[in-house]
C-alpha positions as CSV (number, residue, x, y, z in Angstrom):
1,M,0.0,0.0,0.0
2,K,2.8,2.4,0.9
3,A,4.5,1.7,-2.5
4,M,1.2,2.4,-4.3
5,L,0.5,5.7,-2.6
6,G,4.1,6.8,-2.6
7,F,3.4,9.5,-5.2
8,L,1.3,11.3,-2.6
9,T,4.3,12.1,-0.5
10,P,7.5,14.0,-1.4
11,Q,10.1,11.7,-2.9
12,A,13.1,11.0,-0.8
13,K,16.4,11.9,-2.5
14,D,18.2,9.0,-4.1
15,A,20.8,7.7,-1.8
16,T,22.8,6.4,-4.8
17,D,23.2,9.9,-6.1
18,P,25.7,11.7,-3.9
19,L,25.9,14.8,-6.2
20,Q,22.5,16.3,-5.3
21,N,24.0,19.3,-3.5
22,A,27.3,20.4,-2.0
23,K,26.4,19.1,1.5
24,S,25.6,15.6,0.2
25,A,28.8,15.6,-1.9
26,A,30.9,16.6,1.1
27,A,29.4,13.8,3.2
28,W,30.0,11.3,0.5
29,L,33.6,12.3,-0.1
30,R,34.4,11.8,3.6
31,Q,33.3,8.2,3.3
32,L,35.8,7.5,0.4
33,P,39.2,5.9,1.1
34,A,41.4,8.7,2.3
35,L,44.8,7.1,1.4
36,D,43.8,5.5,-2.0
37,V,44.0,8.5,-4.3
38,I,43.3,6.6,-7.5
39,G,40.6,4.6,-5.8
40,R,38.9,7.8,-4.6
41,Q,39.0,9.2,-8.2
42,Q,37.5,6.1,-9.6
43,H,34.5,6.5,-7.2
44,V,34.1,10.1,-8.4
45,I,34.4,9.1,-12.1
46,R,31.6,6.5,-11.7
47,A,29.4,9.0,-9.9
48,L,29.8,11.6,-12.5
49,D,29.4,9.1,-15.3
50,R,26.2,7.7,-13.8
51,M,24.8,11.3,-13.4
52,R,25.3,12.0,-17.1
53,K,24.2,8.6,-18.5
54,E,21.1,8.4,-16.3
55,Q,20.4,12.1,-17.2
56,Y,19.8,13.3,-13.7
57,A,18.3,16.8,-13.7
58,I,20.9,19.5,-13.6
59,D,19.9,22.2,-11.2
60,L,21.9,24.9,-9.3
61,N,22.4,22.6,-6.3
62,R,23.8,19.9,-8.5
63,I,26.2,22.3,-10.2
64,A,27.3,23.4,-6.7
65,A,28.0,19.7,-5.9
66,I,30.1,19.2,-9.1
67,E,32.2,22.3,-8.3
68,F,32.6,21.2,-4.7
69,V,34.0,17.8,-5.8
70,D,36.2,19.5,-8.4
71,A,37.8,21.7,-5.7
72,A,38.1,18.8,-3.2
73,L,40.0,16.7,-5.7
74,G,42.5,19.4,-6.6
75,A,45.1,18.1,-4.1
76,D,44.6,14.6,-5.4
77,R,45.4,15.7,-9.0
78,R,48.5,17.5,-7.9
79,Q,49.7,14.4,-5.9
80,L,49.1,12.1,-8.9
81,I,51.0,14.4,-11.2
82,K,53.9,14.4,-8.7
83,Q,53.8,10.6,-8.6
84,Y,53.7,10.4,-12.4
85,I,56.8,12.5,-12.7
86,E,58.7,10.5,-10.0
87,N,58.0,7.3,-11.8
88,A,58.2,8.4,-15.5
89,E,61.7,7.1,-16.0
90,S,62.2,4.6,-13.2
91,S,58.8,2.8,-13.5
92,P,57.3,3.6,-16.8
93,K,54.4,1.0,-16.5
94,L,53.4,2.5,-13.1
95,A,53.7,6.0,-14.6
96,D,51.4,5.0,-17.5
97,R,48.7,3.8,-15.0
98,I,48.9,7.1,-13.1
99,W,48.8,9.1,-16.4
100,Q,45.7,7.1,-17.4
101,A,44.0,7.8,-14.1
102,L,44.7,11.5,-14.5
103,W,43.4,11.5,-18.1
104,E,40.2,9.6,-17.2
105,M,39.5,12.2,-14.5
106,S,40.2,15.1,-16.8
107,Q,37.9,13.6,-19.5
108,E,35.1,12.9,-17.0
109,F,35.1,16.5,-15.6
110,T,35.3,17.9,-19.2
111,L,32.2,15.9,-20.1
112,T,30.4,16.8,-16.9
113,Y,31.1,20.5,-17.2
114,Q,30.0,20.4,-20.8
115,T,26.7,18.8,-19.8
116,A,26.2,21.3,-17.0
117,L,27.0,24.2,-19.3
118,E,24.6,23.0,-22.0
119,S,21.8,22.8,-19.3
120,A,22.7,26.2,-17.9
121,L,22.6,27.8,-21.4
122,T,19.0,26.8,-21.9
123,Q,18.1,29.0,-18.9
124,A,20.6,31.8,-19.5
125,A,17.7,34.4,-19.4
126,N,17.3,33.6,-15.6
127,A,19.6,35.8,-13.6
128,R,20.5,33.0,-11.1
129,W,21.5,30.7,-14.0
130,K,23.3,33.5,-15.9
131,A,25.5,34.0,-12.8
132,V,26.9,30.5,-12.9
133,L,27.9,30.6,-16.6
134,P,31.3,32.2,-16.3
135,L,32.6,29.6,-13.8
136,L,31.3,26.7,-15.9
137,F,33.1,28.1,-18.9
138,V,36.3,28.6,-16.8
139,R,36.3,25.1,-15.4
140,L,35.5,23.5,-18.8
141,V,38.5,25.3,-20.5
142,H,40.6,24.5,-17.4
143,F,40.2,20.8,-18.0
144,H,41.1,21.2,-21.6
145,G,44.3,22.7,-20.3
146,T,44.8,19.6,-18.0
147,D,44.4,17.4,-21.1
148,A,46.9,19.5,-23.0
149,K,49.5,19.2,-20.3
150,L,49.0,15.4,-20.1
151,R,49.5,15.2,-23.8
152,V,52.6,17.3,-23.7
153,F,54.0,14.9,-21.0
154,K,53.9,12.2,-23.7
155,H,54.9,14.5,-26.6
156,E,51.5,14.0,-28.2
157,R,49.5,16.6,-30.1
158,W,45.8,17.4,-30.3
159,I,43.8,16.2,-33.3
160,P,42.0,19.1,-35.2
161,A,38.6,18.2,-33.7
162,K,39.9,18.9,-30.2
163,W,41.1,22.4,-31.3
164,I,37.7,23.1,-33.0
165,E,36.0,22.1,-29.7
166,L,38.1,24.5,-27.6
167,H,37.8,27.4,-30.0
168,Q,34.0,27.0,-30.1
169,I,33.8,27.1,-26.3
170,Y,35.9,30.3,-26.2
171,L,33.8,31.9,-28.9
172,R,30.6,31.0,-27.1
173,S,31.9,32.6,-23.9
174,C,32.7,35.8,-25.8
175,E,29.2,35.9,-27.3
176,L,27.8,35.9,-23.7
177,S,30.4,38.4,-22.4
178,C,31.7,35.7,-20.0
179,D,35.3,35.7,-21.3
180,R,36.9,38.2,-19.0
181,Q,35.1,37.6,-15.7
182,P,37.6,36.2,-13.2
183,M,36.1,33.3,-11.3
184,A,37.3,30.8,-8.6
185,L,35.7,27.7,-7.2
186,P,33.8,28.6,-4.0
187,A,35.0,25.6,-2.1
188,A,38.6,26.4,-3.0
189,G,38.7,29.1,-0.2
190,A,38.9,32.8,0.0
191,G,42.5,32.9,-1.1
192,A,42.0,31.0,-4.3
193,Q,43.3,32.7,-7.5
194,A,40.5,33.8,-9.8
195,W,40.8,33.0,-13.5
196,S,38.9,34.2,-16.5
197,V,37.9,32.1,-19.5
198,E,40.4,34.1,-21.6
199,Q,43.2,33.5,-19.2
200,E,42.5,29.7,-19.1
201,Y,42.2,29.7,-22.9
202,L,45.6,31.4,-23.3
203,Y,47.2,29.0,-20.9
204,V,45.9,26.1,-23.0
205,L,47.5,27.6,-26.1
206,L,50.8,28.3,-24.3
207,V,51.0,24.8,-22.8
208,H,51.0,23.3,-26.3
209,Q,54.0,25.5,-27.1
210,L,55.9,23.5,-24.5
211,N,55.7,20.5,-26.8
212,T,59.2,21.2,-28.1
213,G,60.1,17.5,-28.1
214,N,63.1,17.9,-25.7
215,L,61.4,18.3,-22.3
216,G,60.9,15.5,-19.9
217,P,57.7,15.3,-17.6
218,A,59.4,17.1,-14.7
219,E,60.6,19.9,-17.0
220,V,57.2,20.2,-18.6
221,D,55.5,20.4,-15.1
222,W,57.9,23.1,-13.9
223,A,57.7,25.1,-17.1
224,S,53.9,24.9,-17.2
225,S,53.7,26.2,-13.6
226,Q,55.8,29.2,-14.6
227,L,53.6,29.8,-17.6
228,R,50.5,29.7,-15.4
229,A,51.8,32.6,-13.4
230,W,53.4,34.6,-16.3
231,S,50.5,34.3,-18.7
232,R,48.1,36.2,-16.5
233,R,49.4,39.5,-18.0
234,L,48.6,38.4,-21.6
235,A,45.5,39.2,-23.5
236,L,43.9,38.3,-26.8
237,E,43.3,41.3,-29.1
238,Q,41.2,41.7,-32.2
239,I,43.6,44.3,-33.6
240,P,47.3,43.5,-33.1
241,K,49.4,46.0,-31.1
242,S,52.7,44.7,-32.4
243,V,54.0,43.3,-35.6
244,E,55.5,40.4,-33.6
245,G,53.9,37.7,-31.6
246,F,51.3,35.0,-32.4
247,F,47.7,34.7,-33.6
248,V,45.0,32.0,-33.2
249,D,42.4,31.3,-35.8
250,L,39.1,30.8,-33.9
251,A,37.7,29.1,-36.9
252,G,40.8,27.0,-37.4
253,R,42.1,23.5,-36.5
254,S,45.3,24.4,-34.6
255,G,46.7,26.5,-31.8
256,L,49.1,29.5,-31.8
257,I,50.7,30.4,-35.1
258,R,53.6,32.9,-35.3
259,R,52.7,36.1,-37.2
260,N,54.1,36.3,-40.8
261,G,52.5,39.6,-41.9
262,N,49.8,38.0,-44.0
263,D,47.5,37.2,-41.0
264,R,44.1,38.9,-41.4
265,G,40.6,37.9,-40.6
266,S,37.6,38.7,-38.4
267,V,38.0,35.5,-36.4
268,L,41.7,35.9,-35.7
269,R,42.9,36.9,-32.2
270,Y,46.4,38.2,-31.6
271,V,48.6,37.8,-28.5
272,D,51.9,39.6,-27.9
273,T,54.1,37.4,-25.7
274,T,56.5,40.2,-24.9
275,P,55.5,40.3,-21.2
276,L,56.0,36.5,-21.0
277,A,59.4,36.8,-22.7
278,D,60.4,39.6,-20.3
279,A,59.5,37.3,-17.3
280,M,61.6,34.5,-18.8
281,D,64.5,36.9,-19.2
282,R,64.2,38.0,-15.6
283,A,64.1,34.4,-14.4
284,V,67.2,33.5,-16.5
285,G,69.0,36.5,-15.0
286,A,68.0,35.5,-11.4
287,L,69.2,31.9,-11.9
288,R,72.5,33.1,-13.4
289,D,73.1,35.4,-10.4
290,A,72.2,32.5,-8.0
291,E,75.0,30.4,-9.5
292,A,77.6,32.5,-7.8
293,T,76.1,32.0,-4.3
294,D,73.9,28.8,-4.3
295,Q,75.8,25.6,-3.5
296,G,74.8,21.9,-3.1
297,P,71.6,20.4,-4.4
298,I,70.0,23.8,-5.1
299,A,72.8,24.6,-7.6
300,A,72.0,21.6,-9.7
301,I,68.3,22.4,-9.6
302,N,69.0,26.0,-10.8
303,Q,71.1,24.7,-13.7
304,Q,68.2,22.4,-14.7
305,R,65.7,25.2,-14.6
306,L,68.0,27.5,-16.6
307,A,68.3,24.8,-19.2
308,V,64.5,24.4,-19.4
309,L,64.0,28.2,-19.9
310,R,66.6,28.2,-22.7
311,K,64.7,25.3,-24.4
312,I,61.3,27.0,-24.3
313,Q,62.4,30.6,-25.1
314,P,62.4,30.1,-28.9
315,A,58.8,28.6,-28.8
316,L,57.4,31.5,-26.7
317,S,59.4,34.5,-27.8
318,P,57.4,37.2,-29.7
319,S,60.1,37.3,-32.4
320,S,61.2,34.3,-34.4
321,L,64.7,33.4,-33.1
322,S,67.4,32.3,-35.5
323,D,68.1,28.6,-36.0
324,L,69.8,27.6,-32.8
325,R,71.4,24.4,-34.2
326,R,75.1,24.2,-33.7
327,D,75.8,22.4,-37.0
328,P,74.3,23.0,-40.5
329,R,71.7,20.5,-41.5
330,T,71.3,18.9,-44.9
331,A,67.8,17.9,-46.0
332,V,67.7,14.3,-47.3
333,A,65.2,11.5,-47.9
334,V,67.2,8.4,-47.0
335,S,65.7,5.1,-45.7
336,A,67.3,3.6,-42.6
337,H,67.2,0.7,-40.2
338,V,66.7,1.7,-36.5
339,R,67.3,-0.3,-33.4
340,I,66.1,1.0,-30.0
341,G,67.5,0.1,-26.6
342,L,70.8,-1.3,-25.4
343,S,69.8,-4.9,-25.5
344,R,68.4,-4.8,-29.0
345,I,71.4,-2.9,-30.3
346,C,73.8,-5.4,-28.7
347,Q,71.8,-8.3,-30.2
348,D,72.1,-7.1,-33.8
349,L,75.7,-6.0,-33.5
350,T,76.8,-9.3,-31.9
351,A,75.0,-11.3,-34.6
352,K,76.7,-9.3,-37.3
353,A,80.1,-9.6,-35.7
354,A,79.7,-13.4,-35.4
355,G,78.8,-13.7,-39.0
356,D,81.4,-11.3,-40.4
357,N,84.4,-11.7,-38.2
358,S,86.0,-14.7,-36.5
359,S,89.4,-13.4,-35.5
360,E,90.2,-11.0,-38.3
361,V,93.8,-10.2,-37.1
362,S,96.2,-11.2,-34.5
363,G,99.4,-9.8,-33.2
364,A,100.9,-7.7,-30.5
365,A,99.2,-4.5,-31.6
366,E,95.7,-5.9,-30.7
367,Q,93.4,-3.3,-29.2
368,I,90.0,-3.6,-27.5
369,E,88.2,-1.9,-30.3
370,V,89.4,-4.2,-33.0
371,F,88.0,-7.5,-32.0
372,P,84.5,-8.7,-31.2
373,V,84.0,-10.5,-27.9
374,A,85.1,-14.0,-27.7
375,G,82.4,-16.5,-26.9
376,A,79.6,-14.2,-28.1
377,P,76.3,-16.0,-28.8
378,R,76.0,-17.5,-32.2
379,A,73.9,-15.6,-34.7
380,R,70.5,-17.3,-34.6
381,R,67.0,-16.2,-35.4
382,K,65.0,-15.5,-32.2
383,A,61.7,-14.0,-31.3
384,L,62.0,-10.3,-32.0
385,V,61.3,-7.8,-29.2
386,E,61.0,-4.7,-31.4
387,D,60.4,-1.5,-29.5
388,D,60.7,0.4,-32.7
389,S,58.3,-1.7,-34.8
390,L,54.9,-3.3,-34.3
391,A,55.0,-4.8,-37.7
392,A,58.3,-6.6,-37.1
393,S,56.6,-8.8,-34.5
394,L,54.2,-10.1,-37.2
395,S,56.9,-11.4,-39.5
396,S,60.4,-12.7,-39.0
397,W,61.6,-11.3,-42.3
398,S,60.1,-7.8,-42.3
399,D,62.2,-4.9,-41.1
400,P,60.1,-1.7,-41.2
401,M,62.1,1.2,-42.5
402,W,62.5,4.6,-41.0
403,E,63.4,7.7,-43.0
404,V,66.2,10.2,-42.3
405,K,64.8,13.6,-43.1
406,D,67.9,15.7,-42.4
407,R,71.3,15.2,-41.0
408,S,74.5,17.0,-39.8
409,V,77.8,16.0,-38.4
410,A,76.3,15.6,-34.9
411,G,72.7,14.6,-35.5
412,L,69.9,13.1,-37.5
413,R,66.2,13.7,-37.8
414,I,64.4,10.4,-38.3
415,A,60.7,9.7,-38.9
416,A,58.4,6.7,-39.2
417,T,54.8,6.1,-40.0
418,G,52.3,3.3,-39.6
419,G,52.6,3.1,-35.8
420,I,56.3,2.4,-35.7
421,G,58.3,4.1,-32.9
422,Q,55.4,5.0,-30.7
423,S,57.2,3.6,-27.7
424,L,60.2,5.9,-28.3
425,S,61.1,8.2,-25.5
426,L,63.5,11.0,-24.7
427,G,66.9,9.7,-23.7
428,A,66.4,6.4,-25.6
429,L,69.6,4.8,-27.0
430,V,69.2,4.2,-30.7
431,A,71.4,2.7,-33.5
432,V,70.7,4.0,-37.1
433,R,72.1,2.4,-40.3
434,Q,71.3,4.6,-43.3
435,S,70.7,3.0,-46.7
436,D,73.6,5.0,-48.2
437,A,76.1,3.9,-45.5
438,D,77.3,0.6,-44.2
439,A,78.1,1.4,-40.6
440,W,75.7,1.8,-37.6
441,L,75.6,5.2,-35.9
442,L,74.9,5.3,-32.2
443,G,72.8,8.1,-30.8
444,V,70.5,9.4,-28.1
445,V,67.0,10.8,-28.7
446,R,67.1,14.4,-27.7
447,R,63.9,15.6,-29.3
448,L,60.6,13.8,-29.8
449,N,57.5,14.8,-31.8
450,K,54.6,12.4,-31.9
451,V,52.7,14.0,-34.7
452,S,49.9,11.5,-34.4
453,N,49.2,7.9,-33.4
454,E,50.6,6.8,-36.7
455,E,53.6,9.2,-37.2
456,V,56.6,10.0,-35.0
457,E,59.7,12.2,-35.5
458,A,62.9,12.1,-33.4
459,G,66.0,14.2,-33.2
460,V,69.0,12.0,-32.6
461,N,72.3,13.3,-31.2
462,I,75.1,11.1,-32.6
463,I,77.5,9.9,-29.9
464,A,79.6,7.4,-31.8
465,D,80.1,6.3,-35.4
466,R,82.1,3.2,-34.4
467,I,80.6,0.8,-31.9
468,V,81.4,-2.8,-30.8
469,A,79.1,-5.0,-28.9
470,V,80.9,-6.7,-26.0
471,M,80.1,-9.2,-23.3
472,L,81.3,-8.2,-19.9
473,A,81.5,-10.2,-16.6
474,A,81.7,-9.1,-13.0
475,K,85.2,-9.9,-11.7
476,R,85.5,-12.3,-8.8
477,R,88.5,-13.4,-6.7
478,P,90.2,-16.4,-8.2
479,N,89.3,-19.7,-6.4
480,E,92.3,-22.1,-6.4
481,D,90.1,-25.1,-5.6
482,M,87.5,-24.3,-8.3
483,G,89.8,-22.7,-10.9
484,Y,89.6,-23.9,-14.4
485,V,91.5,-22.2,-17.3
486,V,90.2,-22.2,-20.8
487,D,92.1,-20.3,-23.6
488,G,94.1,-18.5,-20.9
489,L,90.9,-17.4,-19.0
490,D,90.4,-18.4,-15.4
491,L,86.7,-19.2,-15.3
492,S,86.6,-18.9,-11.5
493,T,87.1,-15.1,-11.8
494,L,84.0,-14.7,-14.0
495,G,80.9,-13.5,-12.3
496,D,77.5,-12.7,-13.9
497,R,77.7,-11.7,-17.5
498,F,76.0,-8.7,-19.1
499,E,76.0,-6.9,-22.5
500,G,77.6,-3.6,-23.3
501,L,78.8,-1.4,-26.1
502,Y,82.4,-0.3,-26.5
503,L,82.9,3.1,-28.0
504,P,86.5,3.5,-29.5
505,P,87.9,7.0,-29.1
506,P,87.2,9.5,-30.3
507,S,83.5,9.3,-29.8
508,R,80.9,12.0,-29.9
509,P,81.5,13.9,-33.2
510,D,80.4,17.3,-32.0
511,K,82.5,17.2,-28.8
512,P,85.1,14.5,-29.4
513,L,85.8,12.3,-26.3
514,A,89.4,11.0,-26.4
515,M,88.9,8.4,-23.6
516,K,87.8,4.8,-24.0
517,T,84.2,4.4,-22.9
518,L,81.6,1.7,-22.4
519,I,77.8,1.8,-22.4
520,V,76.3,-0.7,-19.9
521,P,73.0,-1.3,-18.1
522,T,72.6,1.2,-15.3
523,S,72.1,-1.6,-12.8
524,E,75.7,-2.8,-13.6
525,Y,77.4,0.5,-13.3
526,A,79.3,1.6,-10.1
527,E,82.3,4.0,-10.2
528,G,85.4,2.0,-9.5
529,R,83.9,-1.4,-10.2
530,N,86.2,-3.9,-12.0
531,V,84.8,-6.0,-14.8
532,I,86.3,-8.5,-17.2
533,L,86.2,-7.9,-21.0
534,T,87.6,-10.7,-23.2
535,T,88.7,-10.2,-26.8
536,T,90.3,-12.6,-29.3
537,N,93.8,-12.3,-28.0
538,S,93.5,-10.8,-24.5
539,V,91.6,-10.7,-21.2
540,Y,91.2,-7.1,-19.9
541,T,90.3,-6.1,-16.4
542,V,88.7,-2.6,-16.7
543,A,87.5,-0.2,-14.1
544,F,84.5,2.0,-14.5
545,R,85.3,5.7,-14.0
546,H,83.3,8.9,-14.2
547,L,79.9,9.0,-16.0
548,V,79.6,10.8,-19.4
549,E,75.8,10.4,-19.3
550,Q,73.3,8.2,-17.4
551,R,69.7,7.2,-18.0
552,P,67.5,4.8,-16.0
553,D,68.3,1.9,-18.4
554,W,71.8,2.7,-19.6
555,S,75.0,4.4,-18.4
556,W,77.8,5.7,-20.5
557,A,81.1,5.8,-18.6
558,T,84.8,6.2,-19.2
559,I,87.0,3.1,-18.4
560,Q,90.5,2.5,-17.3
561,I,92.4,-0.6,-18.2
562,V,93.6,-2.1,-14.9
563,E,95.2,-5.3,-16.3
564,K,95.7,-7.0,-19.7
565,T,96.6,-10.7,-20.0
566,A,97.4,-12.5,-23.2
567,R,95.2,-15.5,-24.0
568,A,96.7,-18.8,-24.8
569,I,94.2,-19.8,-27.5
570,G,93.5,-23.5,-27.7
571,S,95.0,-24.3,-24.3
572,E,93.1,-25.8,-21.5
573,R,94.1,-26.9,-18.0
574,G,92.5,-27.9,-14.8
575,T,93.1,-26.7,-11.3
576,P,96.6,-26.4,-9.9
577,S,96.2,-29.6,-8.0
578,D,95.3,-31.5,-11.1
579,T,98.4,-30.4,-13.0
580,G,100.8,-30.8,-10.1
């Protein structure tokens, strides 16, 4: 009977809908796991998604609830970004999970604010609804900025449809005169910084300018935080006040474009980045002055920040800076084979050496760089683990080709299409063999541009034009009871083996390095550690010295030859007790 006559009494609020008002949202958030940041976000995503899909009525109380949850999760988003940066190099799989959680939250709030805005626009004639429009526009554009920053972390670019969507939101806010009203989330507190739609929109445009291809996640995060503060002085103008700077086509499919003198149109907006450039110049000056006084860890941080500012200045300066490349580039269109990662490079070079060279020369003048490693694995076909090719895993004979687009003494610009190279990252070790050359070049990815999910470009800094794959072993103390000598090598002194690359001097064409160096897995490097390197005629004990460069998966270090022993090829003996 109660169920039948329920319509006669006011309906109780749905307990499964926590976003009915700010008070219910606050009570619900307090019940969520306090220490599980990702878990709490998943609860919020599900609640927002259910609200949209079940088409709950959007009223002013519900909008207040959405804004309250948005403000409450601000600290969570900052914490997740911090965790992403900390794990980006050391634990890439964990970092990807964190990035995905951030992106899903950004997408859900974007869709939610879009839904709320569409509902509010239908009642814009009502004064109470009109008052909430500016903040809805601000937060909607804000989450487009969050998406932009996440994309720049991975060197990805927006598709044209995303740009069209952003421009339409900004245009709509201008039509309603909401574009320059500073707004802040009420639950963020009295001291929260107010932002206008125009300021958030400009910030989105500028964040995309940080996609220079040579910034890591930590550098992007720091640079974007500086832009957030510096960009507040910028404004979009219908009539340019300077012949320099940028413009954005509000009817276009891209972001900021540098002025060229032919930019005219009613839907163009101009921005002079001179105030931003001045702020960068002041920051550079302050960091340089600090070099004279700051010591310890802060000095290294200042140097890193100075390097970041120098990287982003050309992309944000109101005037087009001259080409900052040290060496002249030659445009080419040359196909090339590319190998990514220390292990894969060693695998290919070792197989080639085993097939091409089995003790080429002998004699007293033997050097480390002349001979491939004795006892290297035989060349045999094995399951490919191709970081630089999805297609290669489908066929044992296919070797997808990259293209060299330009080159200089010290670098190459390589490109691939068809999904090849999407796992490439800054600092990756790569070997490139161009079709018009026989030798492999070894380089490091210094610049990365993921044009789309199908196309990638990379700037490679050449560090060696001669490389030899070597097999190294940790050195142990000889064991007289267990000693067994084969070809002049006491096997009891050999510890765990690992692969490496020997770079004969001089390496690094742009800044020649006259010392002998090795590239080994970072887990195997320790300054002063002795390892054994065997060649055709000799057994070397070498010690790792100072680092030239270090990445999470590889370390490039100078070496010192501690001992060199000639090998008696073909000889074999047992332990001393066996031979008397």
